[in-house]
N, C-alpha and C positions, 0 to 999 in steps of 0.2 A: 685599670693599669696592670696588665699582666706582665709576667717575666719576659714573654716573647716581645712585647712592646718595648721593654727596657733594652733587650738585646738589639732589636731593630733600630732603636735610636742610636745606640753605640756604633752599629755598623754604618749608619747614614753619616754620622759625624766623622767616622774614620775615613770613609770615602771622600767626603768634602775636604778633610785635612790633607789627604794625599794629593788631590787635585790642586789645592791652594799651594802646597809645597812645590809641586811640579811647575806651576805657572810662575811662582816666585823665583825658582831656580833659572828658568828660561829668561825671565825678565832681567835678572842680575847679569847673566852672560851677555845678552844682547845690548843692554844699557851700558855695560862696561866697554864693550867693543865700540859703541857709538860715541861715548863721551870721552873715552880714554882715562888715564889715571887721574889727571887733574880735575876733569869734569865730574867723574864719579866721586872724587874726594869731596867736592863742593856739595854734591847731593847727599853723601854720607854724613856730612856735618849737620844736615837739617833733618833728614828722615828718621834717624834713631831717636832724636828728641821728640818728634811727633809720636813715635811708637811708645816711648817711655811715658809720655803724658796720657796717651790713650790707655795704656796698661794701668796707670794709677787711677784715672778717673772712671774708666769703663770696665775694669776687670771684675770688680765686686758687684756691679749692678746686675748682670745676668744671674749670678749665683743667688744673690739676695732676693731678687724678684721671683726666681723660679721656686725658691723655698716657700715664700709666702703664698704664691699661687697654688703650689702643690698642697699646702696645708688647707687652704680654703676649699679646693676641689675635693680633697679627701673627706671633708666634713659634709659635702653636699651643698656648700654655700657658694653657688655659682654666681649669684649677684655680687658676692664678696670678691670673687676673682676679678670681676670687671672694675669694682671700686678700687681694689688694690692697684690694679694696672693703671687706671686713670690718674690716681694720686701720684704714683711713682713716676708716671710719664711726665706729668707737669713738673715735678721736682727735678727729674733728670734733664728736662729741657732747659731749666734755669741753670743747672750745673754745666750743661754742654755749652750754652752761650757764654757763660763766664770763662770757661776754659778756652774757648776759641778766641775771645777777646784778650785773654791773658797771653796766649801765644803770639797773637798779632802785635799787641802793644809791647810785649816783652822781648821780641826778636832783637830789637836794637840793644836792649840791656845785656842780652846774652853775649853779644859781640863786644860791647863796651867793657864789660867786666872780664873779658878774656876766656869765658867758658867755650865760646866758639871763636877760633883763632883767625879765621879769614872773613873779612867784612863782606866779601862777595856772597857769603852764605845768607845774608839778610833776606834777600828776595825769596829764595827757596823756603826759608823759615816762615816768612809772612804768608805766602800763598797756601801753606798747609793748614792754616787756622780754620777755614771753612770745613775741611775734611775732618778735623778733630771734632768740631761741633756735631756734624752729621753722624759720625761714627759712634759717638757716645749715645746719641738718641736711639740709634739702631740697637744698642745693647739692651735697652729696656724692652723692645719688642721681642728680642731673642729670649730674654728671661721669661717673658709671658708664655711663649710657646713651649719652652723647655719645662716650665712648671706643669704644663699639661701633658708632658711626655710626647710632644710633637716636635721632632728634631728636623724634619724636612724643611720647614721654613728657614731655620737657622742655616742649614746646609746650602739651600738655594741662595740665600742672601750672601753667604761667605764666598761662594764660587762666582756669583755674578759680580760682586764687588771686586774680587781679584782679577777676573777676566777683563772687565772694563778698565780697571786701574792699569793693568799691564799694557793694553792696547793704547790707552790715552797717554801713558808715560812715554812710550816709544814714539808715538806720532808727534807729540808736542816737543819732545827733545829733538827729533829730526827737523821739525819745522823751525825751531828757534836756534839751531846750531849755527847757521850762517851769521847770526847776530851776536855771537860770542858764547863762551862757555857758561858765563853767569846766567844768561837768559835761557840757555839750553838746560842747565841744571834746575832752574826755576820751573821751566816747562815740564820737566820730568816729575818734579815734586807736585806740581799742580794736577798731574794725572790722578793723584789720590782723591781729588774732589769729585770728578764724575764717577769714579769707582764707588766712593762712599754714598753718593746720591743714588746710584743704581741699586746698591744693597739695601738702602733704606726704603726706596720706592717699592722694591720687590716684596719685602717683608710687610710693609704697611698695606700693600694691595692684598696680600694673603690674609692679613688680619681683617681687613674690610670684608672680604669674601667670607671668611670664617664666621665673623659675628653676624653676618646677614642670614646665615643658616639658622634653623630653629635650634635654640639652645636649651639644654635641660633645665628644668625648674628646680628651685631649692627644695631640699628634702626635709625642711623644717623651718622654724623661725629663728633668725640669727640676729644678734646685736652687732651692728656694723661698727668697725673701728673708726675712730676719728682720724682726720688727715694727719694730725700731729703724731698720733700713735703709730700710724703706718710709716710715716717718714722716720720716726725714731727707730722703729724696727729695721727699716731699710739701712739706716746708718750703722746700727749695731752689727748687722750681718755683713754689710758690704765693706766697711772700713778694714777689718782684719784681712779679708781676701785681697783688697787693694794694696794693703801694706805688705802682704806676702809677695805680691807681684813686683812691688818696689824692691823687695829684698832679693829677688832672683837676679836682676842685673847687678845688684850690689855684691852678691856672692860671686858672680862671674867675674866682676872686676877685681876681686881679691887676687886672682891669678895675675891680672895685669900689673898690679902694684907690687906683688911679692915675688913671683916666679923669676922674671928677668934679673931682678936685683940679687936674689939668692943663688941663681945660677952663676952669676959673676963671682959671688962669694965662694962658690964651690970650685972656682978656677977656670971657668969658661970665659972666652973673650966676649965682647959686646955682640959681635956678629954671630958667634956660636949660640949665645944665650937667646938672641932674637929668633934664630932658626929653630931651636928646641921649643921655644914658646909657641911658634907657629905650628909645629908638629902637634903640640898638645891641644891648643885652642882652635886653630883653624882647620885641622884635619881630623884628629881623633874625636873631638867633641861632636863634630858634625855627623859622624857615622853612628856613634852610640846613642844619639838623640832620636834617630829615626823611629825605633819601636815606640817611642813616647807618643806618637800620633795616635796609636790605638789605645794606649793606657789613659791618655788624657781624655779621649772620647768616652771611654768607659766611666771615668770619674765624673765627667760632666753629666752623663746620662744617669749615673747612680744617685746624684744629689737629690733631684726631685722624686726619684723612685723611693728613696729612703724617707724623704720628708713626708710623702703621702702615707706611707706605712706607719711611720712614727706618730703622725698626727692621729691616726686611727688606733694607736696603742697596739699595733701588731708587730711585736718585736720578732716574732717568728719570720714574718715576711722581710723585715729589715735584714736579719741574718741570712735568709735565703738569697736575697738579691746581692748582698755583699759577697757571699760565697761564690755566686755565679760570676760576678765581676772579677773576683780574685782568681778563679780557676781559668777564665779566659785570658786574663793578663799573663798569668804564669805559663799558660800554654804557648804563648808567643815569646815571652821574655827569657824564659829559661833556656830553650834551645838556641836563641840568639846569643845569649851569654857564652855558651860553650862554643858555638860556631865562630864568633868573633875572636874568642881567646885563641883557638888553635889556628885560625886563618888570618890573624892580625897582620902579619908581614905581607902575605900574598895580597890581601885586600888593599893594604896601603900602596903596594907596588901597582896594582891594577888601576886604582882610582886616582892616585896622586903621582904616579911615575917615580916614586921613591919608597924604599922599604923603611925609612927612618921614622915614620910615624907608627910603625908596627908595635913597638914596646908600649907606647901610651894607649893604643887601641886595645892591646891585650889586657892591660890592667883595668882600664875603664870599662871593659866589657861587663865586669861585675855590676857596674852602676845601672846597666839595663834592667836587671832583675830588681835591684833596690828601688829604682824610680817607679817601676810598676806597682810594687807593694805600697810605697809611700803615697802615690797618687790615689790609689783605690781607698786606702784607709783615710786619706784626707777627704775624699768624697763622702765616706760614711760619716765622719765627724761633722762635716759641713751640713750634710743632710739632716742631722739631728740638731742643728742649730749651734753647734760648738765651733763656729768659724774661726775663733781666735786661737784655738789650741794648735792647729797645724802651723800657724804663724810663730807662736812661742817655741815650738819644737824646731822650726827652721832657724830661729835666732840662736838657740843653744847650739845647734849643729854647726852654724856658721862660725861661731866662736872657736869650736874645736878645729874647724878647717883652717882658720887663720894660724893657730898655734902649730898644727902639723905641717902646713905648707911652708911656714917659716923655717922649721927645723929639717924636715925631710928633703926639701929641694936643695938645701945647701950641702947634702951628702954627695960627694962626687960620683959614686957608683950608682946613685939613684937618679940624680938630676931631675928632669921634667917628669920622670916616672914617680918620683916622690910626691910631686904635686897631684898626680893622678890618684895615688893612694890616699892622699888627704881628702880628695873629692869623694872617694869611696867611703871613707870614715865619716865624712859629713852626712852623706845620704844614709849610711847605716844607722847613725845615731838618730836622725830624723825619723827613720822607719821604725826603729825600736820604740821610740817615744810614742809615735802614732799608734802602734800596736798595743802599747800599755793602756793608752786612753780609750782605744776601741774596746778593749776588754773591760775597762772600768765602767764605761757608759753603756755598752751594748753586749757585754760578755762575748765579744767576738774572739775566736781563736782560729788560727790558721789550720787548715785541714792537712796535718802532717803526713798522713798516709798517702793522700793524693799527691802531695809534694814529693814524696819519696818515689812514686811511680814516674813522675815527670823527670825527676833527677836521673833515674836509671835510663829512661828513653833519651834524655838530652846528652848524657855521658856517652851513650852508644852513638849518638849523632856526631859528637865531637871526634870520637875515634874514627868514624867513617870518613869524615871530612879530611882528617889528617892523613889517613892511609891513601885515599883516592888522589889527593893533591900530590903527595910525594911519589905516587906511582906514575903520574901523568906529566909532571912538570918538565922533566927532561925531554919528553917526547913531543909535547904539544905546546910548551911555553906556559908562562905564568897565568895569563888571562884565561885561556881555555881550561887549564887545569883547575883554576880557582872556581870558575863557573861550573864545571863538571862536579867538583867536590861539593859545592853548595847544593846543586840539584840532587845529587845522590844522598846527601845528608838529609834533605827534606823527605825523600822517599823512605829512608831508613827510620826517620823519626816517626812518621805516621804509622809505619809498620810496627814499631816498638810500642806506640800507644795502643794499637789493637791487641798485640800480644799480651801486654801488661794490663789490659782492660782499664786503662787510665781514663778513657772517655766512654761513658755509657751511651748506647744507641738512643735511649729515650731522651737523654740530655741533648744529643745532636739534633733530634727532631725539633727542638724548640728554636733552633737557629733560623732566622728569617730567610725566606726565598728558597735556599737550597737544603734546608733541614730534612725534609721528608725523603728526598732522594738519597742523601748521605746516610740517613738512618737505615733505609732499605739495603744499601750497599754494605754497611757495617754488620747488619744482621746476617746477611749471606756469608760474609767472611768469618763471622763467629761460629756459624754452623759448619 
């Protein structure tokens, strides 16, 4: 398990994440046009519940399984990896079936108790139950391959799942639309079932082919863990990660319950408060979360890489891989922070046809950098088996966010920007706490000299973007000027990295696929 394999895994997951996001965006646009406001409303009453349940039941399983598999493989206990996977797969299958039955039988209860307001959403909820069961089972297979640092099976499964899901959703919604919006929404929801089956089939077939090959023999005699011990470890590792995933939508819903109310307290009308809330959550949040595709891929790939090194008591490798992940994350997030900050209003105008989301984008741009550091340090702590610590840190940070959102949003001259600053404070606190525990358990310290070089290159990038935009906007218009500013900023950023020697050619060579060619180019430029 080399550093290059760790980077290759992160790149594969990043590519898959981008493809899944694009397919999901296309699906939302086409499905909204097909079903209209009322039809998409019925669909949206059911689908987020499915996603929430999948996040709760399935989020911790891949992380936990990958940690246990990586530990066994690092010790040379390859028969142990099979045993751990088989035990966890059976346990996951039971959990998956129970969750599917729970959604199917509980759909009526959700409507009766008023959590879902429209009774027509019953059918969309009911038909999502098989997809929930299949998707949770798939999580166990993904954890197995991630534990072996093989990210391609996960990527293929994710992309095939999303592609089949989108095609089936649009086809079934179109087919059932003449029979009414309720059936059309149910058809769209049921599209998740063939998508989930396709994803499971693909990764199960890859597993079958992989295990049919000649497997390495154990490097010694090992005492195999009992099923009870494996399941107990799975629960201990998975539950905190699942709880953290439950906390994420809960933290996001803080804005839903606090921001509109406090904006009205600041003197805004109901309509104005709703509009400002939309600028914050519907527009600004969507933009600043895009770089998280890369940082989440890095964190996912880092977990088994750290687990393997930690199991072998190689703390030097643990720190080496963590530093690599952090450098790559900051390499993207820091210039993105500066770029979004100086081009916030132009980006808002270009993407949303209004400049009013600009202030929130500008403030939230800081969260891009904070999220990257927080996710990488969470991957480090989880890889070392401390899966509960990032959860506790998130809880403490969420409490701070509640207090700050309540007070800052009610300040008239801040408004929704006050809520954005509360989000930054939330992420900053979670990040600082993660860094503290990373130092405590792994003696990890951020490479401040490297960060200083990135800061200088990123600041130069921000200045370039601002100058180019204002030089061109009156001649070419907002969209062309914004695009030109972004492209020129990227060029200047990479030039700054070379001038400041912020990226060593030897490090570049370790990048999969294009590393050798980039290394040769950089050496020529350095000479």
